[in-house]
N, C-alpha and C positions, 0 to 999 in steps of 0.2 A: 258745490256740492256735485260728483260724480253723475251724469244721465248716460248709461250704456243704452247701445243701439242693435235693434235684433229687428228680423221679421215677425209679423205675426205670424198668428198659428191658419189663418184663412190665407196669407200668402204662401204658404210654406207649402199648402194641399196642392196650391195652383200651380208652384213652382214643380211640383210631386207629380203634376200632371202632363207635366212639358215632357219631362225624361223617360229616359228608354225604355221600358218592358222586356223582359224573359221569361220563360216562351213568350214566341209572338203569338199562339193558340193562350194566352190567358191572357190581351189586350180587354177581351171584352168584362174580365172580371175582375180588370183592372178601374176599368170605365164604370164599372158598376160600382167601385168603391170612391172615387171622386164622389158620382152622383148621389150615393149617400152620403156624404159628405155634407153636399153644397145643401141636400133637403134635410138634412140637422140631423138625419138616422146615424149619431157617432156610432151607435154597438156596430153595427151592420158597418161601418167604412171600417173602425175598429178590428175585426173582425177578418177583410181583405185584407187589409194594408197591411196588417201582421204577416199575415202568406209570406209575404213580398219584401219585408223585413226583413225574413229570415232565411228565404233566399238569397239577400245581400244585395238589393237593391237600395243603394245610398240615398236618391232622394227622397225616397219611401221611409226611412230606415227615422231622415230626419224629422219627419211629417208626424210619423210615429211617438218619435222625443215631443213634437211641440202637444199629439192629443194627451200623455201621459203627465205634459205639465198644465197642461186646464185640467184636467179628468175630464176630457171628452172620449163617452166610449167606454170607459174604464175607471177608477178610482184614481184618485189625483197624486201623483209620485214623482215630485222631482227628485228622487235618484236615481228611478230607475229609467226617466228623460235623457237623464245624465248617460244613461247608460248608452241607449237608443242615439243618439245624437252623435257621443265616441264615435259607436258603431261605423256612422256617416263619417264624422269627421278624419278617423283612421285612411279613410278609402280618398280625402283629398274634396270635401265636401267642402266649401266653401261658409253657406250659411251655419250650416254644422261647427264648424271651428269657432264662430264669431259664436254665436251661442255657447259652447261649452266655456269662452273664455269669458263671458258675459257669466254663467253659471260660477267657476271661480271666484271671478270680479266679488261678487253679493255672497258665495257660501252655501247657496240655496243647491239644495241635490249632493254636494261634492264639500269637499271642508276647504275654505277658504285660502285661497293662494293667489295674490298679485302675479307673482312668476309664474304661475304656471298659465293662468289669464293670458301675460303680456306672450309665452310663449303659443299659445293658440288665435290671441286676434293678432300674428305677424304673420303666421300661418296663410290664412282668411284674404289678410290686407294684402302678403307679398303677389294675390289671384288676384290684385285690384278688386277687390272686393269692398265698395266703399265705406257699409257701417262698419269694419274691421280694419281700416284706414282712421275713419274718427275715434274708433276705442282706443285705439293704438295712439294715438294723437295725446288721447287726453289723459293716457298712460304716464307718455315723457313729461307734457305739460308739467303732471302731477307729481311727478319720479314714484311714481307708485309699480312696483314692483320691477324696474328701470332706476337706471341715472338720471334725475331728474334734467332735462336737457331745451328750452325753448329749441334751438334749433333743430332738434331733430319732431321736437314736435310742429311744426310752421310745416316739414315736410311731406309730414303725414297729413296734415289738415288739407293742406295746399293738393293735395291727389285725392281727398274724397272730395274737396270744395270745389276741383274742377271735374266733378261727374256731378255735380249739382245737389251734397247733401249738405241741405242748409242750417246743420247746427257748424257741422266743420267751419263753412264760411261766416257763422259768428264768428267764432271762435279765430279764425283765422283774421278777420279783422280785429277781436281785439289783444290779439298779441302783436299787429303791425299799430294798433291805435300807444299803444305803453312801449315801444320801440323792442320788445319781447322774442330775439332767433332773428330778430330784421332790423332794416334801419325803420326806425321811428316814421311813418308818413302817415297821416289823415286822410291823404287824399285815397292811399291805399284801403286805408281804415273803412272809409267811404264806400266806396267799390264792392269790398264785400259787405258790408253790411244790407247796401242797397239787395245785391242780389237773397239775400237770407229774408232778408223784409218783403222783399215782391213773390216769398213762397209763402206766408205769410206766420215768418216766426217772429212769433211776441219779443223774444228781448232782444231781435236785430232794429224791431221797429222802435223800438223805444233808446235801442242807445242810437238808431238816425233820427229820430226827431231832439238825442240831446245834440247830435250835430249841427243838425239848421239851428239852434235853441243859440248854441255857443259862439256858429260861425267855425266850427271846426274841419278842417276839408272842402270846408264850401264859401258859400255868401247867405250868412247870418240869413233867417227868418222867419220868425215866429208860425207867422200860416203853416208852413210846411213842417214846423215843431207841432203843431196843432194836430193835423192830420195822422203824422207818423201816431203822436203817443194817441189819439184816438182809434186808431186799430189795435194799438198792441193790449190798450184799456178793455176794451173790448173783450179781451182775451182772456182778464182775468190779472192782466201783468202787473203786478204792486207798484214796480216805477214809474209805468207812463202813469200808475193813475192818483200819483202823487205830484207828478209835474205836469197834468192837464188840471188837477186842484188850484194849480198854481197858478197857471194861464188864467181860472175861470176868476179864482181870486181877485188878480190885477188888472183882466182885464182885456191882454195881452191876445198876441195873436189874431184878430178880429173879433175874439168874441165876448161875448158882453161880460161886466161886473156881477157875477156872481154867486152872490156866499152860499148859498140855499144848494148851490151845484156842485160847487168849491169842500163844502163840509162832505156831503153826500161822499165824492170820489176820496176825500183823508180816510171816513168810515172804511171803505169798500179797503183799502192800501192798507190802515191801520188793523184790521181782521188777518191781515196777510201779514203784523208783525213788524209793519216798515216805521220805521224810525225818524224818519223827517213828517210823515204823517201823524204818527201817533205827537209829537211836538207842535205840529200845526195845528190839531185839537184843542191841545193846550191852550197855545199859546190866542187862540178862538174864544178859549173858554166852554168850549160845549164836552159834551161827553163822547166818548169812546161807542 
């Protein structure tokens, strides 16, 4: 599944508050707009921000696009959001370029176009914008809007991963684990899974649990596997729930054999369509 990354609306306003404002005598009104937004007086904030956006402030143009997209202080309008994101993006604002790319990827507010999405991601990615680097890496990995290339995917994931993007770290780990775009290296995969897992990325935590359970890139440890499976399962990760259920069913990793707990976890995973969990419940003769 393609998951796009972009800055949330509240963060957009925070970024806008750090931008330059001209003319200087309008600074008080600008701060009033920020204060109104933070107080959730969106109509006042929208009215003030629109004046600055129409004057060409690219930071506020991005924030105004976010407000249109969320329907804050104005009727929700993805198409109007795209207009303001484009005004900001055309001035080189990386957050807007990335967000416009997401809109083209998803076909929200604009006609769907993976090619257009890639162009906007690339503009932001080349400015060092980590979220766009991740999105561009995903397009290369999946061959959407560009010729499929694990080599290029790895390049862009690494740039984002080096900036601490947990999703890029997860995907980079996957490329190393399967030897795509790089020499297969379980140790390198382990490194990147751990980086993402330590930031709370549930999929990475589940993968790290698998690495410990199977002894890939590290000494085998069922207890460590349980630790990471539990963290991911607590975030409703179906793979981790099914794996932890198996651990309870068999009493592995220092856990007691607990059929009831195993069934409860299998049911949580099966509710998300996890095929192994569904099969386990059938094997145990219990209903989903």
